[in-house]
Backbone as XML, in Angstrom:
<?xml version="1.0"?>
<chain id="A" units="angstrom">
  <residue number="1" name="MET">
    <atom name="N" x="0.837" y="-1.189" z="0.000"/>
    <atom name="CA" x="0.000" y="0.000" z="0.000"/>
    <atom name="C" x="0.881" y="1.252" z="0.000"/>
  </residue>
  <residue number="2" name="PRO">
    <atom name="N" x="1.316" y="1.721" z="-1.139"/>
    <atom name="CA" x="2.172" y="2.897" z="-1.189"/>
    <atom name="C" x="1.521" y="4.123" z="-0.573"/>
  </residue>
  <residue number="3" name="ILE">
    <atom name="N" x="0.223" y="4.257" z="-0.716"/>
    <atom name="CA" x="-0.453" y="5.440" z="-0.175"/>
    <atom name="C" x="-0.366" y="5.445" z="1.342"/>
  </residue>
  <residue number="4" name="ALA">
    <atom name="N" x="-0.568" y="4.297" z="1.971"/>
    <atom name="CA" x="-0.488" y="4.223" z="3.433"/>
    <atom name="C" x="0.920" y="4.564" z="3.900"/>
  </residue>
  <residue number="5" name="ARG">
    <atom name="N" x="1.933" y="4.082" z="3.190"/>
    <atom name="CA" x="3.321" y="4.360" z="3.568"/>
    <atom name="C" x="3.611" y="5.849" z="3.445"/>
  </residue>
  <residue number="6" name="LEU">
    <atom name="N" x="3.192" y="6.444" z="2.348"/>
    <atom name="CA" x="3.404" y="7.872" z="2.134"/>
    <atom name="C" x="2.702" y="8.674" z="3.214"/>
  </residue>
  <residue number="7" name="THR">
    <atom name="N" x="1.486" y="8.281" z="3.552"/>
    <atom name="CA" x="0.745" y="8.979" z="4.582"/>
    <atom name="C" x="1.476" y="8.886" z="5.920"/>
  </residue>
  <residue number="8" name="ALA">
    <atom name="N" x="2.005" y="7.729" z="6.241"/>
    <atom name="CA" x="2.731" y="7.554" z="7.499"/>
    <atom name="C" x="3.986" y="8.415" z="7.524"/>
  </residue>
  <residue number="9" name="VAL">
    <atom name="N" x="4.702" y="8.467" z="6.408"/>
    <atom name="CA" x="5.915" y="9.279" z="6.346"/>
    <atom name="C" x="5.560" y="10.753" z="6.451"/>
  </residue>
  <residue number="10" name="THR">
    <atom name="N" x="4.540" y="11.171" z="5.697"/>
    <atom name="CA" x="4.117" y="12.565" z="5.762"/>
    <atom name="C" x="3.671" y="12.908" z="7.173"/>
  </residue>
  <residue number="11" name="TRP">
    <atom name="N" x="2.936" y="11.986" z="7.821"/>
    <atom name="CA" x="2.503" y="12.238" z="9.188"/>
    <atom name="C" x="3.703" y="12.371" z="10.095"/>
  </residue>
  <residue number="12" name="SER">
    <atom name="N" x="4.698" y="11.510" z="9.903"/>
    <atom name="CA" x="5.855" y="11.553" z="10.784"/>
    <atom name="C" x="6.632" y="12.843" z="10.608"/>
  </residue>
  <residue number="13" name="LEU">
    <atom name="N" x="6.812" y="13.312" z="9.376"/>
    <atom name="CA" x="7.487" y="14.588" z="9.167"/>
    <atom name="C" x="6.621" y="15.735" z="9.682"/>
  </residue>
  <residue number="14" name="SER">
    <atom name="N" x="5.315" y="15.633" z="9.493"/>
    <atom name="CA" x="4.427" y="16.669" z="10.014"/>
    <atom name="C" x="4.494" y="16.715" z="11.531"/>
  </residue>
  <residue number="15" name="ALA">
    <atom name="N" x="4.642" y="15.559" z="12.157"/>
    <atom name="CA" x="4.762" y="15.526" z="13.618"/>
    <atom name="C" x="6.015" y="16.260" z="14.059"/>
  </residue>
  <residue number="16" name="VAL">
    <atom name="N" x="7.098" y="16.120" z="13.304"/>
    <atom name="CA" x="8.325" y="16.853" z="13.616"/>
    <atom name="C" x="8.054" y="18.347" z="13.518"/>
  </residue>
  <residue number="17" name="ALA">
    <atom name="N" x="7.373" y="18.755" z="12.449"/>
    <atom name="CA" x="7.070" y="20.179" z="12.254"/>
    <atom name="C" x="6.183" y="20.699" z="13.366"/>
  </residue>
  <residue number="18" name="VAL">
    <atom name="N" x="5.124" y="19.981" z="13.672"/>
    <atom name="CA" x="4.203" y="20.420" z="14.720"/>
    <atom name="C" x="4.910" y="20.485" z="16.054"/>
  </residue>
  <residue number="19" name="GLY">
    <atom name="N" x="5.727" y="19.488" z="16.361"/>
    <atom name="CA" x="6.477" y="19.495" z="17.614"/>
    <atom name="C" x="7.373" y="20.703" z="17.707"/>
  </residue>
  <residue number="20" name="ALA">
    <atom name="N" x="8.044" y="21.026" z="16.625"/>
    <atom name="CA" x="8.943" y="22.181" z="16.620"/>
    <atom name="C" x="8.163" y="23.473" z="16.777"/>
  </residue>
  <residue number="21" name="LEU">
    <atom name="N" x="6.988" y="23.545" z="16.145"/>
    <atom name="CA" x="6.193" y="24.764" z="16.228"/>
    <atom name="C" x="5.570" y="24.934" z="17.611"/>
  </residue>
  <residue number="22" name="LEU">
    <atom name="N" x="5.069" y="23.853" z="18.196"/>
    <atom name="CA" x="4.397" y="23.959" z="19.475"/>
    <atom name="C" x="5.365" y="24.269" z="20.610"/>
  </residue>
  <residue number="23" name="VAL">
    <atom name="N" x="6.496" y="23.599" z="20.619"/>
    <atom name="CA" x="7.439" y="23.774" z="21.696"/>
    <atom name="C" x="8.268" y="25.032" z="21.485"/>
  </residue>
  <residue number="24" name="GLY">
    <atom name="N" x="8.478" y="25.426" z="20.261"/>
    <atom name="CA" x="9.371" y="26.534" z="19.956"/>
    <atom name="C" x="10.790" y="25.995" z="19.967"/>
  </residue>
  <residue number="25" name="CYS">
    <atom name="N" x="11.565" y="26.455" z="19.068"/>
    <atom name="CA" x="12.897" y="25.917" z="18.930"/>
    <atom name="C" x="13.825" y="27.067" z="18.583"/>
  </residue>
  <residue number="26" name="SER">
    <atom name="N" x="14.911" y="27.140" z="19.281"/>
    <atom name="CA" x="15.880" y="28.181" z="18.970"/>
    <atom name="C" x="17.275" y="27.641" z="19.209"/>
  </residue>
  <residue number="27" name="GLY">
    <atom name="N" x="18.231" y="28.273" z="18.588"/>
    <atom name="CA" x="19.610" y="27.854" z="18.736"/>
    <atom name="C" x="20.487" y="29.039" z="19.037"/>
  </residue>
  <residue number="28" name="SER">
    <atom name="N" x="21.652" y="28.750" z="19.517"/>
    <atom name="CA" x="22.629" y="29.780" z="19.823"/>
    <atom name="C" x="23.996" y="29.170" z="19.582"/>
  </residue>
  <residue number="29" name="VAL">
    <atom name="N" x="24.783" y="29.824" z="18.745"/>
    <atom name="CA" x="26.077" y="29.271" z="18.391"/>
    <atom name="C" x="27.130" y="30.361" z="18.423"/>
  </residue>
  <residue number="30" name="SER">
    <atom name="N" x="28.254" y="30.042" z="19.029"/>
    <atom name="CA" x="29.395" y="30.945" z="19.024"/>
    <atom name="C" x="30.173" y="30.680" z="17.752"/>
  </residue>
  <residue number="31" name="VAL">
    <atom name="N" x="30.364" y="31.718" z="16.931"/>
    <atom name="CA" x="31.041" y="31.531" z="15.660"/>
    <atom name="C" x="32.540" y="31.712" z="15.772"/>
  </residue>
  <residue number="32" name="GLY">
    <atom name="N" x="33.018" y="32.329" z="16.848"/>
    <atom name="CA" x="34.437" y="32.426" z="17.114"/>
    <atom name="C" x="35.247" y="33.194" z="16.093"/>
  </residue>
  <residue number="33" name="ASN">
    <atom name="N" x="34.620" y="34.116" z="15.396"/>
    <atom name="CA" x="35.381" y="34.965" z="14.481"/>
    <atom name="C" x="34.747" y="36.342" z="14.388"/>
  </residue>
  <residue number="34" name="SER">
    <atom name="N" x="35.452" y="37.279" z="13.813"/>
    <atom name="CA" x="34.955" y="38.656" z="13.754"/>
    <atom name="C" x="33.960" y="38.864" z="12.619"/>
  </residue>
  <residue number="35" name="GLU">
    <atom name="N" x="33.830" y="37.869" z="11.752"/>
    <atom name="CA" x="32.947" y="37.999" z="10.604"/>
    <atom name="C" x="31.472" y="37.839" z="10.986"/>
  </residue>
  <residue number="36" name="SER">
    <atom name="N" x="31.187" y="37.244" z="12.129"/>
    <atom name="CA" x="29.830" y="37.032" z="12.621"/>
    <atom name="C" x="28.946" y="36.355" z="11.576"/>
  </residue>
  <residue number="37" name="LYS">
    <atom name="N" x="29.388" y="35.171" z="11.187"/>
    <atom name="CA" x="28.654" y="34.368" z="10.219"/>
    <atom name="C" x="28.735" y="32.925" z="10.667"/>
  </residue>
  <residue number="38" name="LEU">
    <atom name="N" x="27.611" y="32.209" z="10.582"/>
    <atom name="CA" x="27.557" y="30.805" z="10.952"/>
    <atom name="C" x="27.635" y="29.978" z="9.676"/>
  </residue>
  <residue number="39" name="SER">
    <atom name="N" x="28.608" y="29.075" z="9.592"/>
    <atom name="CA" x="28.771" y="28.276" z="8.369"/>
    <atom name="C" x="27.544" y="27.398" z="8.142"/>
  </residue>
  <residue number="40" name="LYS">
    <atom name="N" x="27.284" y="27.096" z="6.886"/>
    <atom name="CA" x="26.122" y="26.272" z="6.542"/>
    <atom name="C" x="26.210" y="24.889" z="7.183"/>
  </residue>
  <residue number="41" name="ASP">
    <atom name="N" x="27.429" y="24.340" z="7.320"/>
    <atom name="CA" x="27.583" y="23.022" z="7.938"/>
    <atom name="C" x="27.258" y="23.053" z="9.433"/>
  </residue>
  <residue number="42" name="LYS">
    <atom name="N" x="27.742" y="24.083" z="10.126"/>
    <atom name="CA" x="27.470" y="24.207" z="11.557"/>
    <atom name="C" x="25.993" y="24.523" z="11.781"/>
  </residue>
  <residue number="43" name="LEU">
    <atom name="N" x="25.398" y="25.329" z="10.900"/>
    <atom name="CA" x="23.977" y="25.632" z="10.989"/>
    <atom name="C" x="23.159" y="24.358" z="10.803"/>
  </residue>
  <residue number="44" name="SER">
    <atom name="N" x="23.492" y="23.556" z="9.794"/>
    <atom name="CA" x="22.774" y="22.300" z="9.536"/>
    <atom name="C" x="22.822" y="21.388" z="10.760"/>
  </residue>
  <residue number="45" name="ALA">
    <atom name="N" x="24.002" y="21.247" z="11.347"/>
    <atom name="CA" x="24.172" y="20.380" z="12.522"/>
    <atom name="C" x="23.390" y="20.906" z="13.721"/>
  </residue>
  <residue number="46" name="THR">
    <atom name="N" x="23.407" y="22.229" z="13.918"/>
    <atom name="CA" x="22.707" y="22.829" z="15.054"/>
    <atom name="C" x="21.200" y="22.690" z="14.895"/>
  </residue>
  <residue number="47" name="VAL">
    <atom name="N" x="20.685" y="22.936" z="13.689"/>
    <atom name="CA" x="19.242" y="22.800" z="13.433"/>
    <atom name="C" x="18.813" y="21.355" z="13.677"/>
  </residue>
  <residue number="48" name="ALA">
    <atom name="N" x="19.567" y="20.390" z="13.171"/>
    <atom name="CA" x="19.230" y="18.969" z="13.371"/>
    <atom name="C" x="19.207" y="18.627" z="14.860"/>
  </residue>
  <residue number="49" name="LYS">
    <atom name="N" x="20.213" y="19.095" z="15.589"/>
    <atom name="CA" x="20.296" y="18.815" z="17.024"/>
    <atom name="C" x="19.117" y="19.427" z="17.778"/>
  </residue>
  <residue number="50" name="LYS">
    <atom name="N" x="18.794" y="20.680" z="17.480"/>
    <atom name="CA" x="17.704" y="21.353" z="18.188"/>
    <atom name="C" x="16.354" y="20.727" z="17.860"/>
  </residue>
  <residue number="51" name="LEU">
    <atom name="N" x="16.138" y="20.328" z="16.601"/>
    <atom name="CA" x="14.875" y="19.668" z="16.251"/>
    <atom name="C" x="14.760" y="18.328" z="16.978"/>
  </residue>
  <residue number="52" name="ALA">
    <atom name="N" x="15.860" y="17.593" z="17.072"/>
    <atom name="CA" x="15.845" y="16.312" z="17.779"/>
    <atom name="C" x="15.538" y="16.523" z="19.261"/>
  </residue>
  <residue number="53" name="GLU">
    <atom name="N" x="16.158" y="17.522" z="19.877"/>
    <atom name="CA" x="15.904" y="17.812" z="21.294"/>
    <atom name="C" x="14.460" y="18.220" z="21.517"/>
  </residue>
  <residue number="54" name="THR">
    <atom name="N" x="13.922" y="19.021" z="20.614"/>
    <atom name="CA" x="12.557" y="19.532" z="20.760"/>
    <atom name="C" x="11.512" y="18.442" z="20.599"/>
  </residue>
  <residue number="55" name="THR">
    <atom name="N" x="11.752" y="17.521" z="19.652"/>
    <atom name="CA" x="10.750" y="16.499" z="19.346"/>
    <atom name="C" x="10.985" y="15.168" z="20.055"/>
  </residue>
  <residue number="56" name="GLY">
    <atom name="N" x="12.175" y="14.974" z="20.627"/>
    <atom name="CA" x="12.472" y="13.701" z="21.261"/>
    <atom name="C" x="12.746" y="12.596" z="20.240"/>
  </residue>
  <residue number="57" name="GLN">
    <atom name="N" x="13.023" y="12.957" z="19.006"/>
    <atom name="CA" x="13.312" y="12.011" z="17.932"/>
    <atom name="C" x="14.811" y="12.028" z="17.628"/>
  </residue>
  <residue number="58" name="PRO">
    <atom name="N" x="15.302" y="11.035" z="16.872"/>
    <atom name="CA" x="16.711" y="11.057" z="16.461"/>
    <atom name="C" x="16.985" y="12.286" z="15.581"/>
  </residue>
  <residue number="59" name="GLU">
    <atom name="N" x="18.246" y="12.681" z="15.506"/>
    <atom name="CA" x="18.601" y="13.835" z="14.683"/>
    <atom name="C" x="18.263" y="13.563" z="13.224"/>
  </residue>
  <residue number="60" name="PRO">
    <atom name="N" x="17.505" y="14.472" z="12.601"/>
    <atom name="CA" x="17.173" y="14.305" z="11.182"/>
    <atom name="C" x="18.334" y="14.756" z="10.302"/>
  </residue>
  <residue number="61" name="ASP">
    <atom name="N" x="18.261" y="14.400" z="9.026"/>
    <atom name="CA" x="19.231" y="14.853" z="8.036"/>
    <atom name="C" x="18.806" y="16.254" z="7.598"/>
  </residue>
  <residue number="62" name="VAL">
    <atom name="N" x="19.579" y="17.265" z="7.962"/>
    <atom name="CA" x="19.251" y="18.652" z="7.626"/>
    <atom name="C" x="20.380" y="19.240" z="6.789"/>
  </residue>
  <residue number="63" name="THR">
    <atom name="N" x="20.016" y="19.920" z="5.715"/>
    <atom name="CA" x="20.983" y="20.585" z="4.849"/>
    <atom name="C" x="20.591" y="22.050" z="4.697"/>
  </residue>
  <residue number="64" name="CYS">
    <atom name="N" x="21.548" y="22.931" z="4.950"/>
    <atom name="CA" x="21.340" y="24.366" z="4.759"/>
    <atom name="C" x="22.240" y="24.800" z="3.595"/>
  </residue>
  <residue number="65" name="PRO">
    <atom name="N" x="21.694" y="25.500" z="2.602"/>
    <atom name="CA" x="22.449" y="25.800" z="1.389"/>
    <atom name="C" x="23.427" y="26.962" z="1.501"/>
  </residue>
  <residue number="66" name="GLU">
    <atom name="N" x="23.330" y="27.745" z="2.578"/>
    <atom name="CA" x="24.191" y="28.921" z="2.686"/>
    <atom name="C" x="24.507" y="29.225" z="4.141"/>
  </residue>
  <residue number="67" name="ASP">
    <atom name="N" x="25.571" y="29.997" z="4.346"/>
    <atom name="CA" x="25.922" y="30.455" z="5.687"/>
    <atom name="C" x="24.835" y="31.397" z="6.194"/>
  </residue>
  <residue number="68" name="LEU">
    <atom name="N" x="24.729" y="31.527" z="7.512"/>
    <atom name="CA" x="23.769" y="32.438" z="8.128"/>
    <atom name="C" x="24.524" y="33.640" z="8.672"/>
  </residue>
  <residue number="69" name="ALA">
    <atom name="N" x="24.277" y="34.801" z="8.064"/>
    <atom name="CA" x="24.941" y="36.040" z="8.486"/>
    <atom name="C" x="24.410" y="36.461" z="9.846"/>
  </residue>
  <residue number="70" name="GLY">
    <atom name="N" x="25.309" y="36.944" z="10.702"/>
    <atom name="CA" x="24.954" y="37.369" z="12.052"/>
    <atom name="C" x="24.363" y="38.761" z="12.081"/>
  </residue>
  <residue number="71" name="LYS">
    <atom name="N" x="23.198" y="38.915" z="11.475"/>
    <atom name="CA" x="22.488" y="40.190" z="11.460"/>
    <atom name="C" x="21.032" y="39.899" z="11.805"/>
  </residue>
  <residue number="72" name="VAL">
    <atom name="N" x="20.507" y="40.595" z="12.797"/>
    <atom name="CA" x="19.130" y="40.360" z="13.247"/>
    <atom name="C" x="18.171" y="40.442" z="12.065"/>
  </residue>
  <residue number="73" name="GLY">
    <atom name="N" x="17.295" y="39.439" z="11.974"/>
    <atom name="CA" x="16.302" y="39.383" z="10.908"/>
    <atom name="C" x="16.735" y="38.568" z="9.701"/>
  </residue>
  <residue number="74" name="THR">
    <atom name="N" x="18.024" y="38.245" z="9.606"/>
    <atom name="CA" x="18.505" y="37.435" z="8.488"/>
    <atom name="C" x="17.886" y="36.046" z="8.575"/>
  </residue>
  <residue number="75" name="LYS">
    <atom name="N" x="17.440" y="35.519" z="7.421"/>
    <atom name="CA" x="16.821" y="34.196" z="7.367"/>
    <atom name="C" x="17.523" y="33.336" z="6.333"/>
  </residue>
  <residue number="76" name="THR">
    <atom name="N" x="17.461" y="32.040" z="6.556"/>
    <atom name="CA" x="17.873" y="31.083" z="5.539"/>
    <atom name="C" x="16.957" y="29.877" z="5.626"/>
  </residue>
  <residue number="77" name="ARG">
    <atom name="N" x="16.781" y="29.226" z="4.494"/>
    <atom name="CA" x="15.935" y="28.035" z="4.423"/>
    <atom name="C" x="16.801" y="26.794" z="4.381"/>
  </residue>
  <residue number="78" name="CYS">
    <atom name="N" x="16.466" y="25.846" z="5.221"/>
    <atom name="CA" x="17.148" y="24.567" z="5.257"/>
    <atom name="C" x="16.136" y="23.489" z="4.875"/>
  </residue>
  <residue number="79" name="THR">
    <atom name="N" x="16.640" y="22.290" z="4.589"/>
    <atom name="CA" x="15.764" y="21.185" z="4.207"/>
    <atom name="C" x="16.045" y="19.973" z="5.074"/>
  </residue>
  <residue number="80" name="LEU">
    <atom name="N" x="14.995" y="19.442" z="5.680"/>
    <atom name="CA" x="15.047" y="18.203" z="6.437"/>
    <atom name="C" x="14.635" y="17.099" z="5.469"/>
  </residue>
  <residue number="81" name="THR">
    <atom name="N" x="15.453" y="16.060" z="5.326"/>
    <atom name="CA" x="15.143" y="14.963" z="4.411"/>
    <atom name="C" x="14.982" y="13.666" z="5.199"/>
  </residue>
  <residue number="82" name="ALA">
    <atom name="N" x="13.842" y="13.003" z="4.991"/>
    <atom name="CA" x="13.555" y="11.727" z="5.651"/>
    <atom name="C" x="14.226" y="10.597" z="4.873"/>
  </residue>
  <residue number="83" name="GLY">
    <atom name="N" x="14.287" y="9.429" z="5.467"/>
    <atom name="CA" x="14.916" y="8.272" z="4.857"/>
    <atom name="C" x="14.329" y="7.887" z="3.511"/>
  </residue>
  <residue number="84" name="ASP">
    <atom name="N" x="13.040" y="8.170" z="3.290"/>
    <atom name="CA" x="12.396" y="7.823" z="2.025"/>
    <atom name="C" x="12.521" y="8.928" z="0.978"/>
  </residue>
  <residue number="85" name="GLY">
    <atom name="N" x="13.194" y="10.020" z="1.325"/>
    <atom name="CA" x="13.379" y="11.110" z="0.376"/>
    <atom name="C" x="12.373" y="12.232" z="0.488"/>
  </residue>
  <residue number="86" name="SER">
    <atom name="N" x="11.341" y="12.084" z="1.316"/>
    <atom name="CA" x="10.403" y="13.188" z="1.509"/>
    <atom name="C" x="11.121" y="14.297" z="2.272"/>
  </residue>
  <residue number="87" name="THR">
    <atom name="N" x="10.675" y="15.536" z="2.075"/>
    <atom name="CA" x="11.382" y="16.679" z="2.652"/>
    <atom name="C" x="10.441" y="17.611" z="3.409"/>
  </residue>
  <residue number="88" name="LEU">
    <atom name="N" x="11.054" y="18.395" z="4.280"/>
    <atom name="CA" x="10.335" y="19.385" z="5.058"/>
    <atom name="C" x="11.217" y="20.618" z="5.136"/>
  </residue>
  <residue number="89" name="GLY">
    <atom name="N" x="10.673" y="21.771" z="4.801"/>
    <atom name="CA" x="11.427" y="23.014" z="4.870"/>
    <atom name="C" x="11.532" y="23.514" z="6.302"/>
  </residue>
  <residue number="90" name="VAL">
    <atom name="N" x="12.678" y="24.115" z="6.617"/>
    <atom name="CA" x="12.936" y="24.659" z="7.947"/>
    <atom name="C" x="13.569" y="26.042" z="7.751"/>
  </residue>
  <residue number="91" name="THR">
    <atom name="N" x="13.050" y="27.047" z="8.462"/>
    <atom name="CA" x="13.594" y="28.392" z="8.375"/>
    <atom name="C" x="14.339" y="28.745" z="9.653"/>
  </residue>
  <residue number="92" name="ALA">
    <atom name="N" x="15.553" y="29.256" z="9.502"/>
    <atom name="CA" x="16.341" y="29.746" z="10.639"/>
    <atom name="C" x="16.386" y="31.269" z="10.522"/>
  </residue>
  <residue number="93" name="THR">
    <atom name="N" x="15.994" y="31.972" z="11.593"/>
    <atom name="CA" x="15.945" y="33.436" z="11.596"/>
    <atom name="C" x="16.772" y="33.970" z="12.761"/>
  </residue>
  <residue number="94" name="VAL">
    <atom name="N" x="17.726" y="34.843" z="12.473"/>
    <atom name="CA" x="18.575" y="35.425" z="13.516"/>
    <atom name="C" x="17.722" y="36.357" z="14.377"/>
  </residue>
  <residue number="95" name="THR">
    <atom name="N" x="17.760" y="36.118" z="15.700"/>
    <atom name="CA" x="16.990" y="36.934" z="16.644"/>
    <atom name="C" x="17.860" y="37.948" z="17.374"/>
  </residue>
  <residue number="96" name="SER">
    <atom name="N" x="19.134" y="37.613" z="17.570"/>
    <atom name="CA" x="20.053" y="38.550" z="18.208"/>
    <atom name="C" x="21.487" y="38.094" z="17.981"/>
  </residue>
  <residue number="97" name="VAL">
    <atom name="N" x="22.397" y="39.044" z="18.112"/>
    <atom name="CA" x="23.827" y="38.750" z="17.999"/>
    <atom name="C" x="24.503" y="39.421" z="19.182"/>
  </residue>
  <residue number="98" name="GLU">
    <atom name="N" x="25.242" y="38.624" z="19.957"/>
    <atom name="CA" x="25.939" y="39.134" z="21.131"/>
    <atom name="C" x="27.412" y="38.781" z="20.993"/>
  </residue>
  <residue number="99" name="GLY">
    <atom name="N" x="28.210" y="39.719" z="20.507"/>
    <atom name="CA" x="29.625" y="39.437" z="20.246"/>
    <atom name="C" x="29.735" y="38.431" z="19.123"/>
  </residue>
  <residue number="100" name="ASP">
    <atom name="N" x="30.355" y="37.268" z="19.432"/>
    <atom name="CA" x="30.463" y="36.230" z="18.408"/>
    <atom name="C" x="29.391" y="35.159" z="18.555"/>
  </residue>
  <residue number="101" name="GLN">
    <atom name="N" x="28.355" y="35.439" z="19.336"/>
    <atom name="CA" x="27.250" y="34.510" z="19.581"/>
    <atom name="C" x="26.052" y="34.907" z="18.703"/>
  </residue>
  <residue number="102" name="ILE">
    <atom name="N" x="25.620" y="33.999" z="17.824"/>
    <atom name="CA" x="24.452" y="34.232" z="16.984"/>
    <atom name="C" x="23.298" y="33.420" z="17.553"/>
  </residue>
  <residue number="103" name="ASN">
    <atom name="N" x="22.198" y="34.086" z="17.900"/>
    <atom name="CA" x="21.006" y="33.432" z="18.419"/>
    <atom name="C" x="19.958" y="33.423" z="17.310"/>
  </residue>
  <residue number="104" name="PHE">
    <atom name="N" x="19.294" y="32.278" z="17.125"/>
    <atom name="CA" x="18.311" y="32.199" z="16.053"/>
    <atom name="C" x="17.161" y="31.282" z="16.429"/>
  </residue>
  <residue number="105" name="ASP">
    <atom name="N" x="15.998" y="31.543" z="15.807"/>
    <atom name="CA" x="14.822" y="30.702" z="15.964"/>
    <atom name="C" x="14.746" y="29.753" z="14.784"/>
  </residue>
  <residue number="106" name="ILE">
    <atom name="N" x="14.153" y="28.604" z="15.016"/>
    <atom name="CA" x="13.987" y="27.589" z="13.985"/>
    <atom name="C" x="12.503" y="27.282" z="13.860"/>
  </residue>
  <residue number="107" name="LYS">
    <atom name="N" x="11.988" y="27.332" z="12.640"/>
    <atom name="CA" x="10.571" y="27.025" z="12.414"/>
    <atom name="C" x="10.450" y="26.089" z="11.229"/>
  </residue>
  <residue number="108" name="ALA">
    <atom name="N" x="9.832" y="24.935" z="11.476"/>
    <atom name="CA" x="9.595" y="23.962" z="10.409"/>
    <atom name="C" x="8.278" y="24.279" z="9.708"/>
  </residue>
  <residue number="109" name="ASP">
    <atom name="N" x="8.208" y="23.958" z="8.411"/>
    <atom name="CA" x="6.977" y="24.145" z="7.649"/>
    <atom name="C" x="5.873" y="23.271" z="8.221"/>
  </residue>
  <residue number="110" name="ASP">
    <atom name="N" x="4.636" y="23.601" z="7.891"/>
    <atom name="CA" x="3.485" y="22.833" z="8.374"/>
    <atom name="C" x="3.341" y="21.485" z="7.700"/>
  </residue>
  <residue number="111" name="THR">
    <atom name="N" x="3.738" y="21.382" z="6.422"/>
    <atom name="CA" x="3.559" y="20.129" z="5.701"/>
    <atom name="C" x="4.831" y="19.718" z="4.975"/>
  </residue>
  <residue number="112" name="ALA">
    <atom name="N" x="4.972" y="18.427" z="4.788"/>
    <atom name="CA" x="6.132" y="17.857" z="4.096"/>
    <atom name="C" x="5.829" y="17.693" z="2.615"/>
  </residue>
  <residue number="113" name="SER">
    <atom name="N" x="6.885" y="17.599" z="1.826"/>
    <atom name="CA" x="6.761" y="17.300" z="0.401"/>
    <atom name="C" x="7.120" y="15.838" z="0.214"/>
  </residue>
  <residue number="114" name="PRO">
    <atom name="N" x="6.295" y="15.089" z="-0.544"/>
    <atom name="CA" x="6.604" y="13.668" z="-0.752"/>
    <atom name="C" x="7.870" y="13.493" z="-1.566"/>
  </residue>
  <residue number="115" name="ALA">
    <atom name="N" x="8.468" y="12.329" z="-1.461"/>
    <atom name="CA" x="9.687" y="12.012" z="-2.205"/>
    <atom name="C" x="9.373" y="11.986" z="-3.701"/>
  </residue>
  <residue number="116" name="ALA">
    <atom name="N" x="10.350" y="12.397" z="-4.500"/>
    <atom name="CA" x="10.210" y="12.305" z="-5.946"/>
    <atom name="C" x="10.286" y="10.841" z="-6.342"/>
  </residue>
  <residue number="117" name="ASN">
    <atom name="N" x="9.520" y="10.470" z="-7.350"/>
    <atom name="CA" x="9.492" y="9.052" z="-7.786"/>
    <atom name="C" x="10.698" y="8.678" z="-8.523"/>
  </residue>
</chain>
């Protein structure tokens, strides 16, 4: 039953999104340089860790396509990918910068996109 499997996967990714939205999720990372920018790799790892902590699930596969500049209001879109290839968008938004510490909120989309065939 491919439809049942897809529904279960979509539900599971949606549960991650709902959990992140209900509990609220934020991160804070020291970038350790004067440029005040968080690398895309460190951002991806931090988002995955925070989503796992918030939802009580294992760390998801998260990819962020660009560095996050340490300027309040700056946003970047990341992608959470499930084992079956379905995806969920995640937005990281800088809320404050304190020296070399970048604080940001994480918000997952409401619905997942099914895997490409």
